[in-house]
LOLOPA-115210 format. One record per residue: y, z, x of N, C-alpha, C in turn; residue in three letters; residue number from 1. Coordinates in steps of 0.001 Angstrom, whole numbers, padded with zeros to 6 digits. Each point is the difference from the previous one (the first is absolute). Layout:
<<Y, Z, X>, <Y, Z, X>, <Y, Z, X>, "ALA", NUM>,
...
//
This chain:
<<-001205, -000101, 000611>, <001093, 000139, -000587>, <001364, -000253, 000879>, "MET", 1>,
<<000157, 000763, 000781>, <001246, 000254, 000978>, <000266, -001067, 000512>, "PRO", 2>,
<<-001095, -000803, 000554>, <000404, -001489, 000484>, <000510, -001018, -000809>, "LEU", 3>,
<<-000105, 000240, -001465>, <000674, -000973, -001072>, <001374, 000596, -000258>, "CYS", 4>,
<<-000018, 001123, 000259>, <001390, 000537, -000398>, <000649, 000573, 001148>, "VAL", 5>,
<<000989, -000851, 000685>, <000489, 000754, 001057>, <000731, 001306, -000013>, "PRO", 6>,
<<000713, 000105, -001064>, <000687, 001436, -000234>, <-000809, 001019, 000226>, "CYS", 7>,
<<-001154, -000215, -000595>, <-001250, 000893, -000037>, <-000482, 000336, 001565>, "ALA", 8>,
<<-000105, -001026, 000465>, <-000155, 000710, 001659>, <000865, 000564, 000736>, "LEU", 9>,
<<001174, -000458, -000239>, <001293, 000513, 000716>, <000002, 001764, -000426>, "LEU", 10>,
<<-000183, 000208, -001348>, <-000088, 001346, -000146>, <-001074, 000631, 000242>, "ALA", 11>,
<<-001491, -000756, 000318>, <-001273, 000866, 000552>, <000532, 000263, 001610>, "LEU", 12>,
<<000367, -000834, 000476>, <000491, -000118, 001438>, <001145, 001296, 000052>, "ARG", 13>,
<<000927, 000022, -000704>, <000741, 001432, 000129>, <-000707, 001283, -000142>, "PHE", 14>,
<<-001098, -000052, -000911>, <-000780, 001069, -000342>, <-001020, 000297, 001112>, "ARG", 15>,
<<-000277, -000990, 000601>, <-001153, 000048, 001433>, <000803, 000774, 001058>, "VAL", 16>,
<<001357, -000536, 000134>, <000917, 000457, 001031>, <000408, 001308, -000203>, "ARG", 17>,
<<000101, 000616, -001190>, <000127, 001329, -000307>, <-000933, 001059, 000311>, "GLY", 18>,
<<-001214, -000647, -000412>, <-000989, 000819, 000211>, <-000434, 000171, 001242>, "LEU", 19>,
<<000041, -000920, 001048>, <-000581, -000054, 001533>, <001279, 000199, 000681>, "GLY", 20>,
<<001299, 000522, -000355>, <001220, 000141, 000833>, <000203, -001182, 001021>, "ASP", 21>,
<<000016, -001105, -000454>, <-000330, -001171, 000647>, <001663, -000505, 000203>, "ILE", 22>,
<<000434, -000302, 001322>, <001235, -000370, 000306>, <000325, -001428, 000063>, "ARG", 23>,
<<000990, -000145, -000791>, <000543, -001562, -000400>, <001103, -000011, -001068>, "GLY", 24>,
<<000188, -001297, -000390>, <001237, 000475, -001167>, <-000577, -000801, -001250>, "SER", 25>,
<<000825, -000214, -001023>, <-000363, -000369, -001237>, <000128, -001683, 000460>, "LYS", 26>,
<<001265, -000351, 000604>, <000215, -001454, 000253>, <-000893, -000751, 000759>, "CYS", 27>,
<<-000901, 000936, 000927>, <-000735, -000562, 001013>, <-001334, -000301, -001132>, "GLU", 28>,
<<-000314, 001004, -000859>, <-001054, -000263, -001074>, <000006, -001273, -000663>, "ASP", 29>,
<<001253, -000245, -000627>, <000421, -000850, -000780>, <-000389, -001377, 000582>, "CYS", 30>,
<<000552, -000302, 001225>, <-000046, -000981, 000862>, <-001791, -000225, 000267>, "MET", 31>,
<<-000495, 000820, 000407>, <-001503, -000123, 000340>, <-000717, -000485, -001467>, "VAL", 32>,
<<000540, 000555, -000994>, <-000960, -000331, -001195>, <000284, -001198, -000341>, "ILE", 33>,
<<001461, -000499, 000029>, <000263, -001286, -000526>, <-000512, -001130, 001115>, "ASN", 34>,
<<-000101, 000149, 001074>, <-000539, -000914, 000965>, <-001545, -000077, 000149>, "PHE", 35>,
<<-000537, 001078, -000377>, <-001673, 000162, 000276>, <-000599, 000913, -000919>, "CYS", 36>,
<<000064, -000027, -001124>, <-000516, 000916, -000744>, <-001444, 000526, 000379>, "ALA", 37>,
<<-000871, -001050, 000182>, <-001358, 000562, 000451>, <-000118, 000657, 001371>, "PRO", 38>,
<<001122, -000595, 000681>, <-000132, 001037, 001239>, <000482, 001548, -000292>, "CYS", 39>,
<<000879, 000163, -000608>, <000658, 001473, -000467>, <-001232, 000684, -000872>, "ALA", 40>,
<<-000564, -000881, -000962>, <-001315, 001026, -000517>, <-000958, 000228, 001262>, "ALA", 41>,
<<-000375, -000656, 000962>, <-001145, 000273, 000967>, <000606, 001364, 000250>, "CYS", 42>,
<<001311, -000231, 000713>, <000685, 000982, 000757>, <-000318, 001469, -000826>, "LYS", 43>,
<<000491, -000158, -001059>, <-000029, 001307, -000829>, <-001420, 000351, -000296>, "MET", 44>,
<<-000974, -000604, 000285>, <-001593, 000590, -000603>, <-000123, 000494, 001626>, "LEU", 45>,
<<000178, -000465, 000852>, <-000100, 000473, 001290>, <000505, 001541, 000580>, "ARG", 46>,
<<001279, -000123, -000545>, <000682, 001271, -000222>, <-000800, 001131, -000707>, "GLU", 47>,
<<-000098, -000513, -001278>, <-000831, 000896, -000944>, <-001217, 000665, 000590>, "LEU", 48>,
<<-000962, -000975, 000698>, <-001061, 000211, 000534>, <000185, 001217, 001304>, "ASP", 49>,
<<001068, -000356, 000851>, <000274, 000876, 000895>, <000344, 001390, -000436>, "ALA", 50>,
<<000792, -000025, -001135>, <000090, 001530, -000830>, <-001222, 000481, -000297>, "MET", 51>,
<<-000857, -000692, -000265>, <-001140, 000561, -000803>, <-000092, 000008, -001422>, "GLY", 52>,
<<001317, -000945, -000583>, <-000365, 000011, -001288>, <-000793, -001174, -000629>, "LEU", 53>,
//
């Protein structure tokens, strides 16, 4: 679902960043999601795995 709705992927990214206390900015997240949403989704999955979630 998040890959079909870019705003949902952005909101999910903000949530993952908050959970993991990950450095970065909302602007950076927006750019990554707009240019390569599948890459952003893969990165979030790896971060969640690293957190043990």
